[in-house]
VEXVEXRO-936366 format. One record per residue: residue in three letters; x, y, z of N, C-alpha, C, O in turn. Coordinates in steps of 0.02 Angstrom, whole numbers. Example, Ala and Ser with C-alpha at 12.3 -4.5 7.8 and 13.67 -1.06 7.14 Angstrom:
<recs>
<rec><type>ALA</type><n_X>660</n_X><n_Y>-284</n_Y><n_Z>390</n_Z><ca_X>615</ca_X><ca_Y>-225</ca_Y><ca_Z>390</ca_Z><c_X>660</c_X><c_Y>-165</c_Y><c_Z>390</c_Z><o_X>712</o_X><o_Y>-166</o_Y><o_Z>423</o_Z></rec>
<rec><type>SER</type><n_X>642</n_X><n_Y>-112</n_Y><n_Z>354</n_Z><ca_X>684</ca_X><ca_Y>-53</ca_Y><ca_Z>357</ca_Z><c_X>645</c_X><c_Y>2</c_Y><c_Z>394</c_Z><o_X>670</o_X><o_Y>57</o_Y><o_Z>402</o_Z></rec>
</recs>
This chain:
<recs>
<rec><type>UNK</type><n_X>3102</n_X><n_Y>10476</n_Y><n_Z>4608</n_Z><ca_X>3073</ca_X><ca_Y>10420</ca_Y><ca_Z>4643</ca_Z><c_X>3079</c_X><c_Y>10432</c_Y><c_Z>4718</c_Z><o_X>3133</o_X><o_Y>10450</o_Y><o_Z>4743</o_Z></rec>
<rec><type>UNK</type><n_X>3025</n_X><n_Y>10422</n_Y><n_Z>4753</n_Z><ca_X>3025</ca_X><ca_Y>10431</ca_Y><ca_Z>4826</ca_Z><c_X>3064</c_X><c_Y>10374</c_Y><c_Z>4859</c_Z><o_X>3070</o_X><o_Y>10319</o_Y><o_Z>4832</o_Z></rec>
<rec><type>UNK</type><n_X>3090</n_X><n_Y>10390</n_Y><n_Z>4919</n_Z><ca_X>3129</ca_X><ca_Y>10340</ca_Y><ca_Z>4956</ca_Z><c_X>3088</c_X><c_Y>10277</c_Y><c_Z>4970</c_Z><o_X>3112</o_X><o_Y>10221</o_Y><o_Z>4962</o_Z></rec>
<rec><type>UNK</type><n_X>3025</n_X><n_Y>10286</n_Y><n_Z>4990</n_Z><ca_X>2983</ca_X><ca_Y>10229</ca_Y><ca_Z>5006</ca_Z><c_X>2970</c_X><c_Y>10184</c_Y><c_Z>4946</c_Z><o_X>2968</o_X><o_Y>10123</o_Y><o_Z>4951</o_Z></rec>
<rec><type>UNK</type><n_X>2962</n_X><n_Y>10215</n_Y><n_Z>4887</n_Z><ca_X>2951</ca_X><ca_Y>10177</ca_Y><ca_Z>4826</ca_Z><c_X>3014</c_X><c_Y>10138</c_Y><c_Z>4807</c_Z><o_X>3010</o_X><o_Y>10080</o_Y><o_Z>4787</o_Z></rec>
<rec><type>UNK</type><n_X>3071</n_X><n_Y>10170</n_Y><n_Z>4814</n_Z><ca_X>3134</ca_X><ca_Y>10136</ca_Y><ca_Z>4799</ca_Z><c_X>3145</c_X><c_Y>10076</c_Y><c_Z>4845</c_Z><o_X>3165</o_X><o_Y>10022</o_Y><o_Z>4823</o_Z></rec>
<rec><type>UNK</type><n_X>3133</n_X><n_Y>10086</n_Y><n_Z>4910</n_Z><ca_X>3141</ca_X><ca_Y>10031</ca_Y><ca_Z>4958</ca_Z><c_X>3094</c_X><c_Y>9974</c_Y><c_Z>4943</c_Z><o_X>3112</o_X><o_Y>9915</o_Y><o_Z>4949</o_Z></rec>
<rec><type>UNK</type><n_X>3032</n_X><n_Y>9990</n_Y><n_Z>4924</n_Z><ca_X>2983</ca_X><ca_Y>9938</ca_Y><ca_Z>4908</ca_Z><c_X>3006</c_X><c_Y>9898</c_Y><c_Z>4847</c_Z><o_X>2999</o_X><o_Y>9837</o_Y><o_Z>4846</o_Z></rec>
<rec><type>UNK</type><n_X>3031</n_X><n_Y>9932</n_Y><n_Z>4796</n_Z><ca_X>3055</ca_X><ca_Y>9897</ca_Y><ca_Z>4736</ca_Z><c_X>3114</c_X><c_Y>9851</c_Y><c_Z>4751</c_Z><o_X>3121</o_X><o_Y>9798</o_Y><o_Z>4721</o_Z></rec>
<rec><type>UNK</type><n_X>3156</n_X><n_Y>9871</n_Y><n_Z>4798</n_Z><ca_X>3214</ca_X><ca_Y>9831</ca_Y><ca_Z>4816</ca_Z><c_X>3197</c_X><c_Y>9777</c_Y><c_Z>4868</c_Z><o_X>3239</o_X><o_Y>9734</o_Y><o_Z>4883</o_Z></rec>
<rec><type>UNK</type><n_X>3136</n_X><n_Y>9778</n_Y><n_Z>4893</n_Z><ca_X>3116</ca_X><ca_Y>9729</ca_Y><ca_Z>4943</ca_Z><c_X>3140</c_X><c_Y>9743</c_Y><c_Z>5013</c_Z><o_X>3143</o_X><o_Y>9698</o_Y><o_Z>5055</o_Z></rec>
<rec><type>UNK</type><n_X>3157</n_X><n_Y>9807</n_Y><n_Z>5027</n_Z><ca_X>3183</ca_X><ca_Y>9826</ca_Y><ca_Z>5092</ca_Z><c_X>3133</c_X><c_Y>9864</c_Y><c_Z>5134</c_Z><o_X>3150</o_X><o_Y>9888</o_Y><o_Z>5189</o_Z></rec>
<rec><type>UNK</type><n_X>3073</n_X><n_Y>9871</n_Y><n_Z>5111</n_Z><ca_X>3024</ca_X><ca_Y>9912</ca_Y><ca_Z>5148</ca_Z><c_X>2993</c_X><c_Y>9871</c_Y><c_Z>5205</c_Z><o_X>2958</o_X><o_Y>9822</o_Y><o_Z>5192</o_Z></rec>
<rec><type>UNK</type><n_X>3006</n_X><n_Y>9890</n_Y><n_Z>5267</n_Z><ca_X>2975</ca_X><ca_Y>9854</ca_Y><ca_Z>5323</ca_Z><c_X>2902</c_X><c_Y>9873</c_Y><c_Z>5329</c_Z><o_X>2882</o_X><o_Y>9926</o_Y><o_Z>5307</o_Z></rec>
<rec><type>UNK</type><n_X>2861</n_X><n_Y>9829</n_Y><n_Z>5359</n_Z><ca_X>2791</ca_X><ca_Y>9847</ca_Y><ca_Z>5371</ca_Z><c_X>2787</c_X><c_Y>9910</c_Y><c_Z>5414</c_Z><o_X>2829</o_X><o_Y>9922</o_Y><o_Z>5457</o_Z></rec>
<rec><type>UNK</type><n_X>2737</n_X><n_Y>9950</n_Y><n_Z>5401</n_Z><ca_X>2730</ca_X><ca_Y>10014</ca_Y><ca_Z>5436</ca_Z><c_X>2729</c_X><c_Y>10005</c_Y><c_Z>5512</c_Z><o_X>2755</o_X><o_Y>10046</o_Y><o_Z>5549</o_Z></rec>
<rec><type>UNK</type><n_X>2699</n_X><n_Y>9950</n_Y><n_Z>5535</n_Z><ca_X>2695</ca_X><ca_Y>9938</ca_Y><ca_Z>5608</ca_Z><c_X>2763</c_X><c_Y>9924</c_Y><c_Z>5639</c_Z><o_X>2771</o_X><o_Y>9931</o_Y><o_Z>5699</o_Z></rec>
<rec><type>UNK</type><n_X>2812</n_X><n_Y>9905</n_Y><n_Z>5599</n_Z><ca_X>2879</ca_X><ca_Y>9889</ca_Y><ca_Z>5624</ca_Z><c_X>2927</c_X><c_Y>9949</c_Y><c_Z>5621</c_Z><o_X>2983</o_X><o_Y>9945</o_Y><o_Z>5647</o_Z></rec>
<rec><type>UNK</type><n_X>2905</n_X><n_Y>10004</n_Y><n_Z>5592</n_Z><ca_X>2949</ca_X><ca_Y>10062</ca_Y><ca_Z>5587</ca_Z><c_X>2953</c_X><c_Y>10097</c_Y><c_Z>5655</c_Z><o_X>2904</o_X><o_Y>10100</o_Y><o_Z>5692</o_Z></rec>
<rec><type>UNK</type><n_X>3011</n_X><n_Y>10125</n_Y><n_Z>5669</n_Z><ca_X>3023</ca_X><ca_Y>10159</ca_Y><ca_Z>5732</ca_Z><c_X>3033</c_X><c_Y>10233</c_Y><c_Z>5718</c_Z><o_X>3076</o_X><o_Y>10252</o_Y><o_Z>5679</o_Z></rec>
<rec><type>UNK</type><n_X>2993</n_X><n_Y>10275</n_Y><n_Z>5751</n_Z><ca_X>3001</ca_X><ca_Y>10347</ca_Y><ca_Z>5744</ca_Z><c_X>3059</c_X><c_Y>10370</c_Y><c_Z>5788</c_Z><o_X>3062</o_X><o_Y>10352</o_Y><o_Z>5847</o_Z></rec>
<rec><type>UNK</type><n_X>3105</n_X><n_Y>10408</n_Y><n_Z>5759</n_Z><ca_X>3164</ca_X><ca_Y>10431</ca_Y><ca_Z>5797</ca_Z><c_X>3176</c_X><c_Y>10505</c_Y><c_Z>5784</c_Z><o_X>3159</o_X><o_Y>10533</o_Y><o_Z>5732</o_Z></rec>
<rec><type>UNK</type><n_X>3205</n_X><n_Y>10537</n_Y><n_Z>5834</n_Z><ca_X>3232</ca_X><ca_Y>10604</ca_Y><ca_Z>5828</ca_Z><c_X>3306</c_X><c_Y>10598</c_Y><c_Z>5843</c_Z><o_X>3325</o_X><o_Y>10572</o_Y><o_Z>5896</o_Z></rec>
<rec><type>UNK</type><n_X>3347</n_X><n_Y>10621</n_Y><n_Z>5797</n_Z><ca_X>3419</ca_X><ca_Y>10616</ca_Y><ca_Z>5805</ca_Z><c_X>3444</c_X><c_Y>10677</c_Y><c_Z>5844</c_Z><o_X>3431</o_X><o_Y>10734</o_Y><o_Z>5825</o_Z></rec>
<rec><type>UNK</type><n_X>3481</n_X><n_Y>10664</n_Y><n_Z>5898</n_Z><ca_X>3511</ca_X><ca_Y>10717</ca_Y><ca_Z>5937</ca_Z><c_X>3587</c_X><c_Y>10708</c_Y><c_Z>5930</c_Z><o_X>3614</o_X><o_Y>10657</o_Y><o_Z>5950</o_Z></rec>
<rec><type>UNK</type><n_X>3621</n_X><n_Y>10757</n_Y><n_Z>5901</n_Z><ca_X>3691</ca_X><ca_Y>10749</ca_Y><ca_Z>5885</ca_Z><c_X>3732</c_X><c_Y>10812</c_Y><c_Z>5895</c_Z><o_X>3706</o_X><o_Y>10867</o_Y><o_Z>5891</o_Z></rec>
<rec><type>UNK</type><n_X>3795</n_X><n_Y>10802</n_Y><n_Z>5908</n_Z><ca_X>3843</ca_X><ca_Y>10857</ca_Y><ca_Z>5909</ca_Z><c_X>3885</c_X><c_Y>10849</c_Y><c_Z>5845</c_Z><o_X>3945</o_X><o_Y>10836</o_Y><o_Z>5848</o_Z></rec>
<rec><type>UNK</type><n_X>3853</n_X><n_Y>10859</n_Y><n_Z>5789</n_Z><ca_X>3878</ca_X><ca_Y>10840</ca_Y><ca_Z>5723</ca_Z><c_X>3945</c_X><c_Y>10870</c_Y><c_Z>5704</c_Z><o_X>3978</o_X><o_Y>10844</o_Y><o_Z>5659</o_Z></rec>
<rec><type>UNK</type><n_X>3965</n_X><n_Y>10923</n_Y><n_Z>5734</n_Z><ca_X>4028</ca_X><ca_Y>10955</ca_Y><ca_Z>5714</ca_Z><c_X>4087</c_X><c_Y>10928</c_Y><c_Z>5755</c_Z><o_X>4144</o_X><o_Y>10949</o_Y><o_Z>5743</o_Z></rec>
<rec><type>UNK</type><n_X>4075</n_X><n_Y>10883</n_Y><n_Z>5801</n_Z><ca_X>4126</ca_X><ca_Y>10860</ca_Y><ca_Z>5847</ca_Z><c_X>4173</c_X><c_Y>10808</c_Y><c_Z>5817</c_Z><o_X>4233</o_X><o_Y>10821</o_Y><o_Z>5813</o_Z></rec>
<rec><type>UNK</type><n_X>4148</n_X><n_Y>10751</n_Y><n_Z>5797</n_Z><ca_X>4190</ca_X><ca_Y>10695</ca_Y><ca_Z>5774</ca_Z><c_X>4161</c_X><c_Y>10665</c_Y><c_Z>5711</c_Z><o_X>4101</o_X><o_Y>10673</o_Y><o_Z>5696</o_Z></rec>
<rec><type>UNK</type><n_X>4202</n_X><n_Y>10629</n_Y><n_Z>5675</n_Z><ca_X>4182</ca_X><ca_Y>10599</ca_Y><ca_Z>5612</ca_Z><c_X>4130</c_X><c_Y>10545</c_Y><c_Z>5618</c_Z><o_X>4091</o_X><o_Y>10534</o_Y><o_Z>5571</o_Z></rec>
<rec><type>UNK</type><n_X>4127</n_X><n_Y>10511</n_Y><n_Z>5674</n_Z><ca_X>4079</ca_X><ca_Y>10456</ca_Y><ca_Z>5682</ca_Z><c_X>4007</c_X><c_Y>10482</c_Y><c_Z>5684</c_Z><o_X>3960</o_X><o_Y>10444</o_Y><o_Z>5670</o_Z></rec>
<rec><type>UNK</type><n_X>3997</n_X><n_Y>10546</n_Y><n_Z>5700</n_Z><ca_X>3930</ca_X><ca_Y>10575</ca_Y><ca_Z>5700</ca_Z><c_X>3900</c_X><c_Y>10574</c_Y><c_Z>5630</c_Z><o_X>3840</o_X><o_Y>10561</o_Y><o_Z>5622</o_Z></rec>
<rec><type>UNK</type><n_X>3941</n_X><n_Y>10587</n_Y><n_Z>5580</n_Z><ca_X>3917</ca_X><ca_Y>10585</ca_Y><ca_Z>5511</ca_Z><c_X>3890</c_X><c_Y>10516</c_Y><c_Z>5493</c_Z><o_X>3837</o_X><o_Y>10509</o_Y><o_Z>5463</o_Z></rec>
<rec><type>UNK</type><n_X>3927</n_X><n_Y>10465</n_Y><n_Z>5513</n_Z><ca_X>3905</ca_X><ca_Y>10396</ca_Y><ca_Z>5497</ca_Z><c_X>3841</c_X><c_Y>10378</c_Y><c_Z>5535</c_Z><o_X>3798</o_X><o_Y>10344</o_Y><o_Z>5508</o_Z></rec>
<rec><type>UNK</type><n_X>3836</n_X><n_Y>10400</n_Y><n_Z>5597</n_Z><ca_X>3776</ca_X><ca_Y>10385</ca_Y><ca_Z>5636</ca_Z><c_X>3715</c_X><c_Y>10418</c_Y><c_Z>5605</c_Z><o_X>3662</o_X><o_Y>10387</o_Y><o_Z>5601</o_Z></rec>
<rec><type>UNK</type><n_X>3721</n_X><n_Y>10481</n_Y><n_Z>5585</n_Z><ca_X>3664</ca_X><ca_Y>10516</ca_Y><ca_Z>5554</ca_Z><c_X>3644</c_X><c_Y>10482</c_Y><c_Z>5489</c_Z><o_X>3585</o_X><o_Y>10470</o_Y><o_Z>5477</o_Z></rec>
<rec><type>UNK</type><n_X>3693</n_X><n_Y>10467</n_Y><n_Z>5447</n_Z><ca_X>3678</ca_X><ca_Y>10434</ca_Y><ca_Z>5384</ca_Z><c_X>3646</c_X><c_Y>10366</c_Y><c_Z>5395</c_Z><o_X>3600</o_X><o_Y>10346</o_Y><o_Z>5359</o_Z></rec>
<rec><type>UNK</type><n_X>3671</n_X><n_Y>10330</n_Y><n_Z>5444</n_Z><ca_X>3642</ca_X><ca_Y>10264</ca_Y><ca_Z>5460</ca_Z><c_X>3568</c_X><c_Y>10271</c_Y><c_Z>5476</c_Z><o_X>3527</o_X><o_Y>10232</o_Y><o_Z>5451</o_Z></rec>
<rec><type>UNK</type><n_X>3551</n_X><n_Y>10320</n_Y><n_Z>5517</n_Z><ca_X>3481</ca_X><ca_Y>10329</ca_Y><ca_Z>5535</ca_Z><c_X>3439</c_X><c_Y>10351</c_Y><c_Z>5475</c_Z><o_X>3382</o_X><o_Y>10329</o_Y><o_Z>5467</o_Z></rec>
<rec><type>UNK</type><n_X>3466</n_X><n_Y>10395</n_Y><n_Z>5433</n_Z><ca_X>3428</ca_X><ca_Y>10419</ca_Y><ca_Z>5375</ca_Z><c_X>3418</c_X><c_Y>10364</c_Y><c_Z>5323</c_Z><o_X>3367</o_X><o_Y>10364</o_Y><o_Z>5288</o_Z></rec>
<rec><type>UNK</type><n_X>3464</n_X><n_Y>10318</n_Y><n_Z>5317</n_Z><ca_X>3460</ca_X><ca_Y>10267</ca_Y><ca_Z>5265</ca_Z><c_X>3432</c_X><c_Y>10200</c_Y><c_Z>5288</c_Z><o_X>3419</o_X><o_Y>10157</o_Y><o_Z>5247</o_Z></rec>
<rec><type>UNK</type><n_X>3421</n_X><n_Y>10191</n_Y><n_Z>5353</n_Z><ca_X>3393</ca_X><ca_Y>10129</ca_Y><ca_Z>5378</ca_Z><c_X>3317</c_X><c_Y>10129</c_Y><c_Z>5368</c_Z><o_X>3283</o_X><o_Y>10172</o_Y><o_Z>5396</o_Z></rec>
<rec><type>UNK</type><n_X>3292</n_X><n_Y>10082</n_Y><n_Z>5329</n_Z><ca_X>3220</ca_X><ca_Y>10082</ca_Y><ca_Z>5313</ca_Z><c_X>3175</c_X><c_Y>10076</c_Y><c_Z>5375</c_Z><o_X>3118</o_X><o_Y>10101</o_Y><o_Z>5373</o_Z></rec>
<rec><type>UNK</type><n_X>3198</n_X><n_Y>10045</n_Y><n_Z>5427</n_Z><ca_X>3157</ca_X><ca_Y>10035</ca_Y><ca_Z>5486</ca_Z><c_X>3147</c_X><c_Y>10100</c_Y><c_Z>5526</c_Z><o_X>3100</o_X><o_Y>10106</o_Y><o_Z>5565</o_Z></rec>
<rec><type>UNK</type><n_X>3191</n_X><n_Y>10149</n_Y><n_Z>5516</n_Z><ca_X>3186</ca_X><ca_Y>10212</ca_Y><ca_Z>5553</ca_Z><c_X>3146</c_X><c_Y>10264</c_Y><c_Z>5514</c_Z><o_X>3156</o_X><o_Y>10274</o_Y><o_Z>5454</o_Z></rec>
<rec><type>UNK</type><n_X>3100</n_X><n_Y>10296</n_Y><n_Z>5549</n_Z><ca_X>3062</ca_X><ca_Y>10352</ca_Y><ca_Z>5522</ca_Z><c_X>3088</c_X><c_Y>10414</c_Y><c_Z>5556</c_Z><o_X>3063</o_X><o_Y>10433</o_Y><o_Z>5610</o_Z></rec>
<rec><type>UNK</type><n_X>3138</n_X><n_Y>10446</n_Y><n_Z>5527</n_Z><ca_X>3170</ca_X><ca_Y>10504</ca_Y><ca_Z>5558</ca_Z><c_X>3123</c_X><c_Y>10564</c_Y><c_Z>5555</c_Z><o_X>3104</o_X><o_Y>10587</o_Y><o_Z>5502</o_Z></rec>
<rec><type>UNK</type><n_X>3105</n_X><n_Y>10588</n_Y><n_Z>5614</n_Z><ca_X>3058</ca_X><ca_Y>10644</ca_Y><ca_Z>5620</ca_Z><c_X>3093</c_X><c_Y>10711</c_Y><c_Z>5629</c_Z><o_X>3063</o_X><o_Y>10764</o_Y><o_Z>5619</o_Z></rec>
<rec><type>UNK</type><n_X>3157</n_X><n_Y>10709</n_Y><n_Z>5649</n_Z><ca_X>3193</ca_X><ca_Y>10772</ca_Y><ca_Z>5658</ca_Z><c_X>3265</c_X><c_Y>10761</c_Y><c_Z>5677</c_Z><o_X>3285</o_X><o_Y>10706</o_Y><o_Z>5696</o_Z></rec>
<rec><type>UNK</type><n_X>3304</n_X><n_Y>10813</n_Y><n_Z>5671</n_Z><ca_X>3374</ca_X><ca_Y>10812</ca_Y><ca_Z>5691</ca_Z><c_X>3386</c_X><c_Y>10873</c_Y><c_Z>5736</c_Z><o_X>3373</o_X><o_Y>10930</o_Y><o_Z>5716</o_Z></rec>
<rec><type>UNK</type><n_X>3410</n_X><n_Y>10860</n_Y><n_Z>5797</n_Z><ca_X>3428</ca_X><ca_Y>10914</ca_Y><ca_Z>5843</ca_Z><c_X>3503</c_X><c_Y>10919</c_Y><c_Z>5844</c_Z><o_X>3538</o_X><o_Y>10872</o_Y><o_Z>5864</o_Z></rec>
<rec><type>UNK</type><n_X>3529</n_X><n_Y>10976</n_Y><n_Z>5824</n_Z><ca_X>3601</ca_X><ca_Y>10987</ca_Y><ca_Z>5824</ca_Z><c_X>3620</c_X><c_Y>11023</c_Y><c_Z>5888</c_Z><o_X>3598</o_X><o_Y>11079</o_Y><o_Z>5900</o_Z></rec>
<rec><type>UNK</type><n_X>3662</n_X><n_Y>10991</n_Y><n_Z>5928</n_Z><ca_X>3685</ca_X><ca_Y>11022</ca_Y><ca_Z>5991</ca_Z><c_X>3759</c_X><c_Y>11039</c_Y><c_Z>5984</c_Z><o_X>3792</o_X><o_Y>11015</o_Y><o_Z>5939</o_Z></rec>
<rec><type>UNK</type><n_X>3783</n_X><n_Y>11080</n_Y><n_Z>6030</n_Z><ca_X>3852</ca_X><ca_Y>11101</ca_Y><ca_Z>6027</ca_Z><c_X>3894</c_X><c_Y>11056</c_Y><c_Z>6072</c_Z><o_X>3870</o_X><o_Y>11032</o_Y><o_Z>6123</o_Z></rec>
<rec><type>UNK</type><n_X>3956</n_X><n_Y>11045</n_Y><n_Z>6054</n_Z><ca_X>3999</ca_X><ca_Y>10999</ca_Y><ca_Z>6090</ca_Z><c_X>4051</c_X><c_Y>11034</c_Y><c_Z>6134</c_Z><o_X>4079</o_X><o_Y>11001</o_Y><o_Z>6178</o_Z></rec>
<rec><type>UNK</type><n_X>4064</n_X><n_Y>11097</n_Y><n_Z>6123</n_Z><ca_X>4116</ca_X><ca_Y>11131</ca_Y><ca_Z>6160</ca_Z><c_X>4091</c_X><c_Y>11152</c_Y><c_Z>6229</c_Z><o_X>4033</o_X><o_Y>11167</o_Y><o_Z>6239</o_Z></rec>
<rec><type>UNK</type><n_X>4138</n_X><n_Y>11152</n_Y><n_Z>6278</n_Z><ca_X>4120</ca_X><ca_Y>11173</ca_Y><ca_Z>6345</ca_Z><c_X>4101</c_X><c_Y>11246</c_Y><c_Z>6345</c_Z><o_X>4051</o_X><o_Y>11265</o_Y><o_Z>6375</o_Z></rec>
<rec><type>UNK</type><n_X>4140</n_X><n_Y>11287</n_Y><n_Z>6311</n_Z><ca_X>4125</ca_X><ca_Y>11358</ca_Y><ca_Z>6307</ca_Z><c_X>4126</c_X><c_Y>11378</c_Y><c_Z>6233</c_Z><o_X>4179</o_X><o_Y>11395</o_Y><o_Z>6206</o_Z></rec>
<rec><type>UNK</type><n_X>4068</n_X><n_Y>11376</n_Y><n_Z>6200</n_Z><ca_X>4065</ca_X><ca_Y>11391</ca_Y><ca_Z>6129</ca_Z><c_X>4080</c_X><c_Y>11465</c_Y><c_Z>6116</c_Z><o_X>4070</o_X><o_Y>11507</o_Y><o_Z>6159</o_Z></rec>
<rec><type>UNK</type><n_X>4103</n_X><n_Y>11480</n_Y><n_Z>6056</n_Z><ca_X>4112</ca_X><ca_Y>11550</ca_Y><ca_Z>6037</ca_Z><c_X>4045</c_X><c_Y>11587</c_Y><c_Z>6041</c_Z><o_X>3993</o_X><o_Y>11557</o_Y><o_Z>6029</o_Z></rec>
<rec><type>UNK</type><n_X>4047</n_X><n_Y>11650</n_Y><n_Z>6057</n_Z><ca_X>3985</ca_X><ca_Y>11689</ca_Y><ca_Z>6065</ca_Z><c_X>3943</c_X><c_Y>11685</c_Y><c_Z>6001</c_Z><o_X>3967</o_X><o_Y>11700</o_Y><o_Z>5946</o_Z></rec>
<rec><type>UNK</type><n_X>3880</n_X><n_Y>11665</n_Y><n_Z>6009</n_Z><ca_X>3833</ca_X><ca_Y>11661</ca_Y><ca_Z>5953</ca_Z><c_X>3842</c_X><c_Y>11601</c_Y><c_Z>5907</c_Z><o_X>3806</o_X><o_Y>11596</o_Y><o_Z>5857</o_Z></rec>
<rec><type>UNK</type><n_X>3887</n_X><n_Y>11556</n_Y><n_Z>5922</n_Z><ca_X>3901</ca_X><ca_Y>11500</ca_Y><ca_Z>5877</ca_Z><c_X>3870</c_X><c_Y>11435</c_Y><c_Z>5900</c_Z><o_X>3875</o_X><o_Y>11384</o_Y><o_Z>5865</o_Z></rec>
<rec><type>UNK</type><n_X>3837</n_X><n_Y>11434</n_Y><n_Z>5956</n_Z><ca_X>3814</ca_X><ca_Y>11372</ca_Y><ca_Z>5985</ca_Z><c_X>3771</c_X><c_Y>11330</c_Y><c_Z>5938</c_Z><o_X>3794</o_X><o_Y>11278</o_Y><o_Z>5914</o_Z></rec>
<rec><type>UNK</type><n_X>3711</n_X><n_Y>11351</n_Y><n_Z>5923</n_Z><ca_X>3668</ca_X><ca_Y>11311</ca_Y><ca_Z>5880</ca_Z><c_X>3685</c_X><c_Y>11317</c_Y><c_Z>5806</c_Z><o_X>3686</o_X><o_Y>11266</o_Y><o_Z>5771</o_Z></rec>
<rec><type>UNK</type><n_X>3698</n_X><n_Y>11376</n_Y><n_Z>5781</n_Z><ca_X>3711</ca_X><ca_Y>11381</ca_Y><ca_Z>5709</ca_Z><c_X>3770</c_X><c_Y>11339</c_Y><c_Z>5685</c_Z><o_X>3767</o_X><o_Y>11311</o_Y><o_Z>5631</o_Z></rec>
<rec><type>UNK</type><n_X>3824</n_X><n_Y>11335</n_Y><n_Z>5724</n_Z><ca_X>3882</ca_X><ca_Y>11298</ca_Y><ca_Z>5703</ca_Z><c_X>3866</c_X><c_Y>11224</c_Y><c_Z>5693</c_Z><o_X>3882</o_X><o_Y>11196</o_Y><o_Z>5641</o_Z></rec>
<rec><type>UNK</type><n_X>3835</n_X><n_Y>11193</n_Y><n_Z>5742</n_Z><ca_X>3818</ca_X><ca_Y>11123</ca_Y><ca_Z>5737</ca_Z><c_X>3765</c_X><c_Y>11111</c_Y><c_Z>5684</c_Z><o_X>3769</o_X><o_Y>11063</o_Y><o_Z>5645</o_Z></rec>
<rec><type>UNK</type><n_X>3714</n_X><n_Y>11154</n_Y><n_Z>5681</n_Z><ca_X>3661</ca_X><ca_Y>11145</ca_Y><ca_Z>5632</ca_Z><c_X>3687</c_X><c_Y>11153</c_Y><c_Z>5561</c_Z><o_X>3667</o_X><o_Y>11116</o_Y><o_Z>5516</o_Z></rec>
<rec><type>UNK</type><n_X>3730</n_X><n_Y>11201</n_Y><n_Z>5550</n_Z><ca_X>3760</ca_X><ca_Y>11211</ca_Y><ca_Z>5484</ca_Z><c_X>3799</c_X><c_Y>11149</c_Y><c_Z>5462</c_Z><o_X>3799</o_X><o_Y>11131</o_Y><o_Z>5404</o_Z></rec>
<rec><type>UNK</type><n_X>3833</n_X><n_Y>11118</n_Y><n_Z>5509</n_Z><ca_X>3871</ca_X><ca_Y>11057</ca_Y><ca_Z>5493</ca_Z><c_X>3823</c_X><c_Y>11002</c_Y><c_Z>5470</c_Z><o_X>3839</o_X><o_Y>10965</o_Y><o_Z>5423</o_Z></rec>
<rec><type>UNK</type><n_X>3766</n_X><n_Y>10996</n_Y><n_Z>5502</n_Z><ca_X>3717</ca_X><ca_Y>10945</ca_Y><ca_Z>5483</ca_Z><c_X>3688</c_X><c_Y>10960</c_Y><c_Z>5414</c_Z><o_X>3688</o_X><o_Y>10916</o_Y><o_Z>5370</o_Z></rec>
<rec><type>UNK</type><n_X>3665</n_X><n_Y>11020</n_Y><n_Z>5404</n_Z><ca_X>3632</ca_X><ca_Y>11036</ca_Y><ca_Z>5340</ca_Z><c_X>3679</c_X><c_Y>11035</c_Y><c_Z>5281</c_Z><o_X>3660</o_X><o_Y>11015</o_Y><o_Z>5226</o_Z></rec>
<rec><type>UNK</type><n_X>3741</n_X><n_Y>11055</n_Y><n_Z>5292</n_Z><ca_X>3790</ca_X><ca_Y>11054</ca_Y><ca_Z>5238</ca_Z><c_X>3805</c_X><c_Y>10983</c_Y><c_Z>5216</c_Z><o_X>3812</o_X><o_Y>10970</o_Y><o_Z>5156</o_Z></rec>
<rec><type>UNK</type><n_X>3810</n_X><n_Y>10937</n_Y><n_Z>5262</n_Z><ca_X>3829</ca_X><ca_Y>10868</ca_Y><ca_Z>5246</ca_Z><c_X>3771</c_X><c_Y>10828</c_Y><c_Z>5217</c_Z><o_X>3782</o_X><o_Y>10783</o_Y><o_Z>5177</o_Z></rec>
<rec><type>UNK</type><n_X>3710</n_X><n_Y>10844</n_Y><n_Z>5237</n_Z><ca_X>3654</ca_X><ca_Y>10801</ca_Y><ca_Z>5220</ca_Z><c_X>3602</c_X><c_Y>10835</c_Y><c_Z>5175</c_Z><o_X>3545</o_X><o_Y>10812</o_Y><o_Z>5172</o_Z></rec>
<rec><type>UNK</type><n_X>3621</n_X><n_Y>10887</n_Y><n_Z>5142</n_Z><ca_X>3574</ca_X><ca_Y>10923</ca_Y><ca_Z>5099</ca_Z><c_X>3548</c_X><c_Y>10877</c_Y><c_Z>5044</c_Z><o_X>3491</o_X><o_Y>10885</o_Y><o_Z>5021</o_Z></rec>
<rec><type>UNK</type><n_X>3588</n_X><n_Y>10830</n_Y><n_Z>5022</n_Z><ca_X>3568</ca_X><ca_Y>10785</ca_Y><ca_Z>4967</ca_Z><c_X>3518</c_X><c_Y>10732</c_Y><c_Z>4991</c_Z><o_X>3482</o_X><o_Y>10703</o_Y><o_Z>4950</o_Z></rec>
<rec><type>UNK</type><n_X>3517</n_X><n_Y>10718</n_Y><n_Z>5056</n_Z><ca_X>3471</ca_X><ca_Y>10667</ca_Y><ca_Z>5081</ca_Z><c_X>3402</c_X><c_Y>10696</c_Y><c_Z>5083</c_Z><o_X>3354</o_X><o_Y>10662</o_Y><o_Z>5103</o_Z></rec>
</recs>
């Protein structure tokens, strides 16, 4: 069952004109609250998540770890969504 169909059956589907398109920009590997913020955006019916940008949080990241480290943290946690 698609997410939109499930939301409609539960009565949580907002009108299309009321949906807000968002791009999530996060340093997902930094703190635990990032996980909750991403999940909140993915599960809120009013948000139409168009993308997730994973940024690095360290001042001096390990060589070659900047984008892959943060992006891997996002994809590993939210693969089921």
